N, C-alpha and C positions, 0 to 999 in steps of 0.2 A: 504493500499500499505506500502510494506516494504522500510523504507528510507536509502538511502545509501549515504555516501560521494562522493564527486567528484572524489576523488583519487581512492576509491575502485570501481567506475564505471569505470573508465579508465583501472585500473589495470585488473579487470575482463574481460573487453572487448578485450585487448590484448590476454588472453589466449582463450576467446570464444566468438567470433564475433557475434555469432547468439543471444546471451542472450539480454533481455530487458534493456534498459537504463533508470536509475532513478537518482534522485540526491537530494540534500539538501531538507528540509522540505519547506523552502521559495520557492526554485526553482520548486519543484512539485506543489505548490499552484499556482504559476506563469504560468505553462506551462498548469496546467487544465484549468485555466481562459482566455487562449489565445485566440483571436479572429482571425481566419486563413482567408485570403480573397483571391480572384483569379479573373480572367476574362476571357472574351472569346478570347482565344488567340491558336486555334489550330495549330499545334498536341500538343502542350504543355499543354494547359489546355481549355477545353470547355465542353458544356453540349450538349449531344446527344439526347436530348427530354426525357429521362429517368433518367440519372444520368451524376454527373462529370466525364469525362474520360480526357486522355492526359498523357503524360511523365511526367511532373511535379507532376500532381495530384498522379499517383502511387508511384513516389517518396516521395512525403509528407505523403501519407498514410503509408508507410512503416517506416518513422521517427516517425509518431504517435505511432506505434505498439512498435518500439525498446524503445521510451521514455515511455511508458506506461502512455500517457497524457489523454487517455479517449477518445480522438478524432477517428473520422472515416472521410471518404470522404462527408458523409452527414452533417458535421459540418462546411464544407468550405462554406463560403457565396460567392456567384455569383454577382459582382459587376461591374458597369462601370468602367474602369481603373481611370479615374479622382477622382472619390469618394473613390476607395479602397486606391487610392496613397496618397490623402490627410488625410484620416483616420489613416493611418499609421504614416503620417509625423506627425499628430497634437496630437493623443492619444495613452498614454500608454496602453500596453496590446494588440496591434494590429500588424499584420503581414501580408505580401502582396507577392504573387508569380504569375506568374514567372517575377522577375525584374531584368532587365540589371544593372550589377554593372559598374558605370561610376565615373569617378574623381569628376565630379560635385556632384554626389550622396554620395560620400564616406562618408562625415561626418554627413550625415543627418540621416542614418539608421545605424542599425547592421546587420550583414550579416551571413547566413548560406548556404554554397553549394562548389563549383559550381554545379548545377543541370546539365547543358548542355549547348554546346556551341552556339553561334547565331550570324547571321549577319544582321546588321541593313543598309538598301540601300535604293536607289531610283529605283522604278519600274514604267515602262512607256509604253504606246502602243507604238509598233513597228512603226506604221503609223506616230508618232509624228517626227521621225528621230531626237532625242535628241542627241547630242554630248556633254557630260558633261565631260571636261578634269580637270579643275580645280575647286576649290571651288567658284572662281568669277563666273563662269557659272550658279552657283546655284540661284543666284540673277536675273538671265533673265527670269525664268519660275515660274510658279504657283505649288506650292507644296502642297499637301492635308497631314495632320497629325491628329493623335488621341491627343486630349489636354492633356498636361503633360506627354505624352509617351516620351520614350527616342528618337525616331525620331524627336519630336520637338525640344527636348533639344539639340541635336546633330546640328540640323541646327543653332539655335541660337548661340551655341558655334563657329560655323565657320562663324558666322557674317552674316549670312543671314537675310535682312530685313524682319520685322514682316508682312508688306504688301504684301510679296510674299508667306507668310504662311498661310494655311487656316484650321484651327483647326475644328473637329468636335469631338463629344463625343464617337463614337464608331467606330470600324474598319468596320463594315459594311456599314456605312454611307461612310467611305473613300473609299471602294471597288467600290461602285455604282458612286461616283463621278469620280473615274478612268476609269470605263467602258463607262459613258455618256460622256466622253472627258471635263468633267467642270474643271477639273485639268490636267496640263501637266504631273504630276508624282505624287506618294505619298513616302511618307518616312515612313518606316516601317520595321520590321523583314522579311526577303525575301521568308523564308518556309512559315510563316502563310500568307503572302500575296498571295503566289501561292495557298494555300491550300482553301483561301477565295474566289478568283476569281473563281478557279474551282467549288465551291459548288454553285456559283452563274450562273454557265454554261458558263463562258468565255472559249474561246480556248486559252490556254496557250501559244500556239505557236505564238499569236499575241501581246505576251507581253515581256519584257526583264528588265534585272536589267542594269540600265545605270550608276551606280556609286555606290560604298560602302563606307558608311559613318563610319562604325565601326564593328569591328569583338570583340566580347567579350563572356561574359557567364551569363547565366540567376542563380539566386538566390533567396532564402527567404530572404526578407527584413523586418527588424522589428525595431520598434520604438527606437530612440535612447537611452532612458532610460531602455530598457530592460536589467536585470542583466545579469553581465558575468557569473555567475552559468548556466543560462537558454541558454545562447548562447553555453557555453561549452558541455552542454548535447545534445543540438539539432545537434551541429557540430559533436560530437563523434557518434551519431547515423548515420549521414551520412557518415562519415568517414568509420564505420564499413561495411556500405554496399558496398563501393568501396571496401573494402580489402575482402570481403567474395563473391563478383560477383553478388550481387542483383542489384547493379547500372546497370552494364553492360548488365544484363539480359533484364532489362526494356528497355533500350536504343536499344538493337537490336530487341526488339518486334516491335519497330516503325521503323527498318531498318536504325539505326543509329548506327555507331561506337563510342564508346567513346574516348577521346584523347590519352588514355593510350593503346588503342587496336592496 
């Protein structure tokens, strides 16, 4: 692999945005050994029975190509959210997507993106007739969450008591509890919730979003000790996708318009 300085990478990409991105020798080594993880979070990232698919998977694969890291989507590990989150939090050389960037998480990780916009909210069965007007109303209901997911963190940040929050290890468990009426609502990304309910055969007309907790963006989160050179190379690869239209093309393939469109 030909070694390039960070300055030459950025200069070259300014002129030719489709060229591969490389970095310093140390950055190259760190990129090659990077362990990238994701979870079941359709339509952003999911396994369809044969391979990983989704908006963020396609974005990540294009970043691999542009950084010449040697990775493909086959190198992305599919793990339960809590395990991937804790590995990225605790072990250098690990990265996780799609991760919502929040104020509470800001200093815990280093970030590359934003890949796509997201809405985390409370979804409930319409026959529950929930009226959530303020955060104080959240303490009156039972809310399902995925352990360590942003849906749980946002509830805690709003001061919802832990005894009203019911964590599970997977979004599938969460969806089943909602369908069975074992919780009043679930706190999760709203598009992912709709996708999951539909895959389980639920009638989406029977469900509604009763409260928005956060409107944000999904990123690649990396261990906080990840070098600045690696972050720069990854971010520049993503930025070049935005500039040359590759990012927008991926979003449109899933019926999503970018914030710049």
